[in-house]
N, C-alpha and C positions, 0 to 999 in steps of 0.2 A: 591507199588500198592495201589491205593485208594480203601477203603472199605466203604460200606454204609450199615446201618442196617435198616430194615423195621420193622414195628410194630408187625407183626406175630412172628418174631424172638425174639423180646424183651419179648413178652408174653410167648413164649415157655421157655425161659431161666428163667423167674420169677417163673414158675411152678415147676422147678427142685428143689428138696430138698436135694439131695445128694451132700455134700460138696466136696468130692473127684472128682466127675464128673465136678463140676463147676471149680475146679482148672485145670483139664485137658482141659476144654473148654477155659479157660483163656490162657493157654499155646499155644493152637492152634490159638487163635485170635492174640496173640503176634507174632507168626510165620507168619501169614497172613499179619500183619502190616509191618513186616520187608522184606517180599518178594517183589521183583521187577517184577516178572512174575509168571505165574501159574506153570511153570515147577519147580520152587524152592520149592513148597509145597509138603509135603510127604502125601501119602495115598489118593491122589485125584483120584476119579474114575468118568468118564463121565457117565451120565444117558443115558441108551440105549433108542433110539427113540426120544430123546429130545436134539438136538444140542445146545450147549451153557450152559447146565445145568449140575452141578457137585455135588458130595457128598464127605464128608470126614467121615471116621469111627472113632468114639470116644467111645470106649467100646461098649455097646449095643445101643448107640445112633448114629444118623447120622446128620451131619451138611449139610444142603442143601443150595446151592448158585448158582448164575448165573452171567454171565459177560455181561455187557451192556455198550457200549461206553467206554471201557478201565476202567470200575469201577466194582469191585467185590461186588455184592449185597448179603448180608447174609439174606436168606429168612426164613428158618425153622431149628429148632433143636428138633427132635422128636425121640422117640424110634424106633428101626428098623422095628417093625411091623406096625407102623403108617406112617412113612415117605413116603412110596410109595403110600399111599392113599391120602395124602395131598400135596405132592410136586412131580413134578412141577405142 
């Protein structure tokens, strides 16, 4: 599955200081890169009320992404209290 990163995701990741969280994020990104379809990913939950938008739980953080033209676009990586305010 092709994955694309947008600027807001990069900014969110740069602001994270927890090394263990970054390692877990790296593992999840590797899993995304190896997956051929969305069903192969674990812990994917569709965002209610927003078709095509999904989230993955990584500790107390959420990885928000959407699918556009067979490309998975990584949009946000925020704390659970903030993700629903800024994504989608």
